[in-house]
C-alpha positions as CSV (number, residue, x, y, z in Angstrom):
1,M,49.0,106.6,-66.9
2,N,49.3,110.3,-66.9
3,N,47.8,110.8,-70.1
4,I,44.7,109.2,-68.6
5,F,44.3,111.4,-65.7
6,L,45.1,114.4,-68.0
7,E,42.3,113.8,-70.4
8,E,39.9,113.3,-67.3
9,K,40.9,116.7,-65.8
10,A,40.4,117.9,-69.7
11,Q,37.0,116.2,-69.9
12,I,36.0,117.6,-66.3
13,S,37.0,121.1,-67.1
14,V,35.1,121.1,-70.6
15,E,32.0,119.8,-68.9
16,L,32.3,122.3,-66.0
17,I,32.5,125.1,-68.7
18,I,29.4,123.8,-70.2
19,V,27.5,123.8,-67.1
20,L,28.5,127.2,-66.0
21,A,27.4,128.6,-69.4
22,A,24.4,126.8,-69.0
23,V,23.8,128.4,-65.5
24,V,24.9,131.9,-66.8
25,A,22.5,131.8,-69.5
26,V,19.5,130.6,-67.1
27,V,20.6,133.8,-65.1
28,L,20.5,136.1,-67.8
29,I,16.9,135.1,-69.1
30,L,15.6,135.3,-65.5
31,V,17.1,138.8,-65.0
32,S,15.7,139.8,-68.4
33,Q,12.1,138.6,-67.2
34,L,12.6,140.1,-63.8
35,Q,13.4,143.5,-65.5
36,A,10.3,143.3,-67.6
37,T,8.2,142.3,-64.6
38,S,9.3,145.1,-62.7
39,Q,8.6,147.7,-65.6
40,Q,5.2,146.6,-66.1
41,G,4.6,146.6,-62.2
42,S,6.1,150.2,-62.2
43,Q,3.8,151.2,-65.0
44,K,0.7,149.7,-63.1
45,L,1.8,151.6,-59.9
46,E,2.1,154.8,-61.8
47,K,-1.5,154.6,-63.1
48,T,-2.9,153.9,-59.8
49,A,-1.2,156.7,-58.3
50,E,-2.5,159.1,-61.0
51,D,-6.0,157.5,-60.3
52,V,-5.7,158.0,-56.7
53,F,-4.6,161.6,-56.9
54,K,-7.4,162.4,-59.6
55,K,-9.7,161.0,-57.0
56,I,-8.3,163.2,-54.3
57,D,-8.6,166.0,-56.7
58,D,-12.2,165.6,-56.9
59,I,-12.8,165.7,-53.3
């Protein structure tokens, strides 16, 4: 009887580890996408700021 409970606990912990690994993988993918998006946003903001300063210089 004890072996059944130990096997169920082991099965649950293995499944929990698999789920946690999947969650970590998804989080890492989201973080990398957010970093890429923020880098693109930073470049666009820098270009816009340069354009604004050029227009101010023209005035």
